[in-house]
N, CA, C and O of each residue as an XYZ file, in Angstrom:
388
protein
N       1.382     11.972    -12.290
C       0.435     10.901    -13.132
C       0.977      9.756    -13.861
O       0.587      8.593    -13.971
N       2.385     10.653    -14.521
C       3.154      9.308    -15.287
C       3.351      8.094    -14.278
O       3.129      6.932    -14.620
N       3.807      8.472    -12.947
C       4.085      7.385    -12.320
C       3.004      6.324    -11.926
O       3.178      5.106    -11.891
N       1.776      7.056    -11.616
C       0.472      6.249    -11.731
C       0.203      5.489    -12.493
O      -0.254      4.395    -12.163
N       0.426      5.877    -13.882
C       0.205      5.522    -15.258
C       1.189      4.137    -15.094
O       0.639      3.061    -15.332
N       2.259      4.130    -14.798
C       3.097      3.237    -14.803
C       3.222      2.142    -13.899
O       3.653      1.011    -14.124
N       2.746      2.679    -12.754
C       2.332      1.654    -11.855
C       1.192      0.575    -12.066
O       1.174     -0.596    -11.685
N       0.219      1.311    -12.797
C      -1.169      0.271    -13.269
C      -0.622     -0.330    -14.323
O      -0.823     -1.541    -14.231
N      -0.119     -0.095    -15.129
C       0.624     -0.752    -16.322
C       1.488     -2.010    -15.770
O       1.428     -3.090    -16.356
N       2.287     -1.827    -14.631
C       2.897     -3.010    -14.073
C       2.114     -3.812    -13.719
O       2.204     -4.997    -14.042
N       0.912     -3.199    -12.769
C       0.154     -4.228    -12.258
C      -0.656     -5.025    -13.431
O      -0.954     -6.176    -13.111
N      -0.965     -4.710    -14.421
C      -1.588     -5.077    -15.766
C      -0.747     -6.236    -16.152
O      -1.238     -7.324    -16.455
N       0.381     -6.018    -16.139
C       1.542     -7.018    -16.622
C       1.990     -8.255    -15.733
O       2.441     -9.262    -16.279
N       1.865     -8.169    -14.412
C       1.990     -9.109    -13.715
C       0.678    -10.021    -13.404
O      -0.444     -9.646    -13.063
N       1.213    -11.449    -13.650
C       0.287    -12.524    -13.611
C      -0.429    -12.410    -12.335
O       0.190    -12.066    -11.328
N      -1.829    -12.701    -12.293
C      -2.715    -12.771    -11.068
C      -1.980    -13.952     -9.776
O      -2.219    -13.740     -8.587
N      -1.385    -14.766    -10.070
C      -0.630    -15.947     -9.436
C       0.622    -15.316     -8.833
O       1.203    -15.928     -7.937
N       1.033    -14.259     -9.216
C       2.266    -13.858     -8.449
C       1.923    -12.723     -7.401
O       2.216    -11.541     -7.582
N       1.373    -13.137     -6.460
C       0.724    -12.620     -5.138
C       1.736    -11.484     -4.748
O       1.290    -10.339     -4.666
N       2.888    -11.687     -4.534
C       3.926    -10.942     -3.712
C       4.103    -10.015     -4.703
O       4.036     -8.875     -4.242
N       4.301    -10.051     -5.872
C       4.730     -9.136     -6.654
C       3.737     -8.085     -7.060
O       4.044     -6.912     -7.267
N       2.408     -8.631     -7.171
C       1.276     -7.860     -7.366
C       1.138     -6.767     -6.328
O       0.836     -5.618     -6.651
N       1.447     -7.276     -4.609
C       1.419     -6.763     -3.525
C       2.447     -5.673     -3.567
O       2.193     -4.505     -3.273
N       3.443     -6.046     -3.891
C       4.470     -4.974     -3.817
C       4.268     -3.732     -5.113
O       4.351     -2.520     -4.912
N       4.051     -4.241     -6.153
C       3.390     -3.181     -7.038
C       2.111     -2.274     -6.584
O       1.995     -1.133     -7.032
N       1.284     -2.748     -5.801
C       0.241     -2.275     -5.332
C       0.759     -1.141     -4.205
O       0.273     -0.030     -3.990
N       1.725     -1.686     -3.659
C       1.926     -0.734     -2.424
C       2.641      0.560     -3.112
O       2.408      1.734     -2.824
N       3.526      0.101     -4.043
C       4.058      1.228     -4.732
C       3.148      2.407     -5.277
O       3.268      3.620     -5.111
N       2.123      1.615     -6.037
C       1.134      2.583     -6.569
C       0.379      3.436     -5.223
O       0.203      4.652     -5.147
N       0.091      2.621     -4.440
C      -0.498      3.279     -3.452
C       0.621      4.573     -2.959
O       0.149      5.690     -2.747
N       1.956      4.351     -2.816
C       2.718      5.354     -2.322
C       2.633      6.787     -3.305
O       2.559      7.948     -2.903
N       2.669      6.321     -4.628
C       2.300      7.324     -5.748
C       1.246      7.944     -5.447
O       1.511      9.121     -5.203
N       0.122      7.695     -5.343
C      -1.048      7.977     -5.108
C      -1.019      9.028     -3.915
O      -1.515     10.152     -3.985
N      -0.297      8.443     -2.696
C      -0.309      9.274     -1.629
C       0.651     10.582     -1.958
O       0.406     11.604     -1.317
N       1.489     10.603     -2.708
C       2.489     11.579     -2.919
C       1.489     12.512     -3.755
O       1.603     13.725     -3.585
N       0.539     12.048     -4.626
C      -0.295     13.054     -5.234
C      -1.559     13.739     -4.377
O      -2.513     14.410     -4.772
N      -1.283     13.422     -3.428
C      -2.500     13.919     -2.132
C      -3.538     13.404     -2.399
O      -4.566     13.946     -1.992
N      -3.598     12.457     -2.999
C      -5.139     11.449     -2.946
C      -5.191     10.607     -2.224
O      -5.069      9.491     -2.728
N      -5.400     10.686     -0.660
C      -5.193     10.087      0.463
C      -6.299      9.185      0.555
O      -6.064      8.147      1.175
N      -7.490      9.337      0.071
C      -8.549      8.432      0.267
C      -8.139      7.047     -0.761
O      -8.237      5.905     -0.313
N      -7.748      7.276     -1.949
C      -7.498      6.627     -2.809
C      -6.286      5.685     -2.740
O      -6.270      4.528     -3.160
N      -5.021      6.505     -2.005
C      -4.047      5.886     -1.446
C      -4.183      4.780     -0.428
O      -3.550      3.726     -0.472
N      -5.073      5.118      0.502
C      -5.272      4.239      1.720
C      -6.249      2.925      1.127
O      -6.063      1.806      1.604
N      -7.059      3.092      0.299
C      -7.817      1.819     -0.542
C      -6.908      1.034     -1.139
O      -6.847     -0.170     -0.886
N      -6.056      1.673     -2.051
C      -4.794      0.934     -2.550
C      -3.879      0.285     -1.689
O      -3.642     -0.898     -1.935
N      -3.318      0.826     -0.726
C      -2.722      0.176      0.023
C      -3.147     -0.918      0.959
O      -2.450     -1.841      1.379
N      -4.542     -0.632      1.242
C      -5.285     -1.808      1.912
C      -5.343     -3.291      1.007
O      -5.319     -4.390      1.561
N      -5.403     -3.149     -0.119
C      -5.537     -4.085     -0.828
C      -4.381     -5.093     -0.668
O      -4.474     -6.320     -0.686
N      -3.025     -4.172     -0.473
C      -1.844     -5.123     -0.079
C      -2.137     -6.214      0.840
O      -1.925     -7.374      0.486
N      -2.588     -5.949      1.945
C      -2.959     -6.884      2.924
C      -4.055     -7.763      2.453
O      -4.117     -8.911      2.893
N      -5.006     -7.289      1.518
C      -5.948     -8.286      1.110
C      -5.023     -9.327      0.278
O      -5.173    -10.537      0.445
N      -4.015     -8.784     -0.670
C      -3.426     -9.867     -1.500
C      -2.456    -10.788     -0.804
O      -2.146    -11.841     -1.361
N      -1.924    -10.450      0.444
C      -1.185    -11.067      1.318
C      -1.929    -11.675      2.253
O      -1.206    -12.118      3.145
N      -3.273    -11.921      2.454
C      -3.852    -12.563      3.334
C      -3.691    -14.198      3.440
O      -3.870    -15.083      2.603
N      -3.232    -14.232      4.969
C      -2.580    -15.631      5.001
C      -1.440    -15.855      4.667
O      -1.095    -17.037      4.656
N      -0.584    -14.947      4.330
C       0.972    -15.333      4.153
C       1.524    -14.155      4.717
O       1.070    -13.015      4.627
N       2.867    -14.654      5.490
C       3.582    -13.389      5.984
C       3.961    -12.124      4.778
O       4.009    -12.216      3.551
N       4.168    -11.099      5.562
C       4.476     -9.951      4.763
C       5.855     -9.810      4.537
O       6.487     -9.599      5.572
N       6.660     -9.871      3.284
C       8.348    -10.074      3.245
C       8.748     -8.926      3.494
O       7.986     -7.988      3.263
N       9.962     -8.703      3.997
C      10.522     -7.725      4.563
C      10.484     -6.421      3.725
O      10.164     -5.335      4.209
N      10.907     -6.652      2.172
C      10.795     -5.390      1.647
C       9.582     -4.681      1.375
O       9.498     -3.531      0.942
N       8.463     -5.619      1.723
C       7.210     -4.878      1.664
C       6.949     -4.305      2.719
O       6.247     -3.294      2.697
N       7.499     -4.857      4.000
C       7.132     -3.930      5.130
C       7.851     -2.901      5.269
O       7.292     -1.970      5.848
N       9.110     -2.705      4.876
C       9.673     -1.517      4.854
C       8.845     -0.527      3.714
O       8.784      0.686      3.915
N       8.317     -1.050      2.697
C       7.841      0.010      1.769
C       6.308      0.458      2.471
O       5.841      1.575      2.248
N       5.708     -0.386      3.200
C       4.566      0.069      3.863
C       4.695      0.828      5.094
O       3.766      1.475      5.578
N       6.114      0.724      5.704
C       6.416      1.497      6.812
C       6.463      2.762      6.263
O       5.859      3.710      6.766
N       7.317      2.866      5.006
C       7.373      4.376      4.608
C       6.317      4.795      3.871
O       6.365      5.972      3.512
N       5.342      4.130      3.537
C       4.067      4.701      3.284
C       3.369      5.007      4.529
O       2.614      5.958      4.325
N       3.323      4.683      5.475
C       2.562      4.845      6.582
C       3.148      6.001      7.253
O       2.411      6.733      7.914
N       4.712      6.302      7.129
C       4.986      7.615      7.874
C       4.938      8.371      7.082
O       5.164      9.495      7.531
N       4.653      8.334      5.541
C       4.270      9.826      4.812
C       2.794      9.691      4.948
O       2.229     10.785      4.976
N       2.125      8.806      5.027
C       0.583      8.858      5.237
C       0.498      9.892      6.482
O      -0.211     10.872      6.253
N       1.039      9.843      7.625
C       0.640     10.522      8.979
C       1.429     11.705      8.761
O       1.211     12.597      9.581
N       2.381     11.978      7.780
C       2.896     13.296      7.612
C       2.096     14.059      7.004
O       1.847     15.156      7.504
N       1.449     13.636      5.681
C       0.633     14.598      4.685
C      -0.629     14.557      5.377
O      -1.183     15.649      5.254
N      -1.302     13.753      6.047
C      -2.873     13.665      6.356
C      -2.867     13.301      8.005
O      -3.494     12.281      8.293
N      -2.344     13.893      8.913
C      -2.288     13.179     10.281
C      -3.619     13.443     11.055
O      -3.802     13.062     12.212
N      -4.611     14.190     10.243
C      -5.958     14.361     10.921
C      -7.116     13.468     10.180
O      -8.224     13.273     10.678
N      -6.614     12.868      8.699
C      -7.564     12.318      8.105
C      -8.398     11.111      8.891
O      -7.721     10.674      9.821
N      -9.416     10.599      8.787
C      -9.876      9.709      9.221
C      -9.492      8.414      8.459
O      -9.182      7.390      9.068
N      -9.520      8.483      7.283
C      -9.013      7.340      6.524
C      -7.427      6.824      6.895
O      -7.066      5.681      6.614
N      -6.632      7.697      7.484
C      -5.115      7.683      7.436
C      -5.357      6.815      8.940
O      -4.742      5.764      9.119
N      -6.234      7.314      9.913
C      -5.971      6.600     11.288
C      -6.624      5.324     11.014
O      -6.005      4.413     11.564
N      -7.864      4.835     10.228
C      -8.150      3.654      9.859
C      -7.146      2.712      9.384
O      -7.057      1.567      9.825
N      -6.266      3.279      8.334
C      -5.397      2.342      7.776
C      -4.291      2.151      8.809
O      -3.767      1.047      8.955
N      -3.907      3.286      9.574
C      -2.773      2.828     10.538
C      -3.306      1.874     11.504
O      -2.512      1.062     11.979
N      -4.481      1.846     11.855
C      -4.987      0.584     12.887
C      -4.874     -0.718     12.299
O      -4.642     -1.767     12.900
N      -5.098     -0.524     10.818
C      -4.962     -1.996     10.423
C      -3.675     -2.003      9.804
O      -3.481     -3.065      9.213
N      -2.669     -1.146      9.726
C      -1.242     -1.483      9.383
C      -0.633     -2.318     10.957
O       0.065     -3.323     11.095
N      -1.176     -1.511     11.837
C      -0.515     -2.358     13.122
C      -1.207     -3.689     13.476
O      -0.725     -4.614     14.130
N      -2.392     -3.610     12.934
C      -3.093     -5.292     13.251
C      -2.356     -6.105     12.334
O      -2.033     -7.224     12.733
N      -2.004     -5.724     11.083
C      -1.553     -6.818      9.846
C      -0.035     -7.118     10.474
O       0.405     -8.244     10.704
N       0.578     -6.016     10.672
C       2.161     -5.923     11.028
C       2.179     -7.010     12.347
O       3.045     -7.880     12.249
N       1.501     -7.050     13.316
C       1.557     -7.685     14.287
C       1.282     -9.101     13.949
O       1.570     -9.897     14.843
N       0.808     -9.574     12.898
C       0.346    -11.219     12.649
C       1.422    -11.525     11.967
O       1.295    -12.511     11.241
N       2.841    -10.795     11.963
C       3.776    -11.169     11.150
C       3.381    -12.281      9.828
O       4.258    -12.647      9.045
């Protein structure tokens, strides 16, 4: 819970126009939620990374973090519908470079 609270605080402190920083902090928040086994919320949070980066390339560090998120997601919730749906979006977004 402390890590999630810290992630929320970090997001609150990042100005709206710092899109990449907000997206990276959002990805870290999603990872924290996932590790708390809140799969539905984690996937919803992780999806906002793609929304924040819409129309812009996803930087390497963010791609790496999203890859880690996806690996953990399929390890923790391989049968969850939301995990499969997020994985489909991840592959689509990944291919757009």
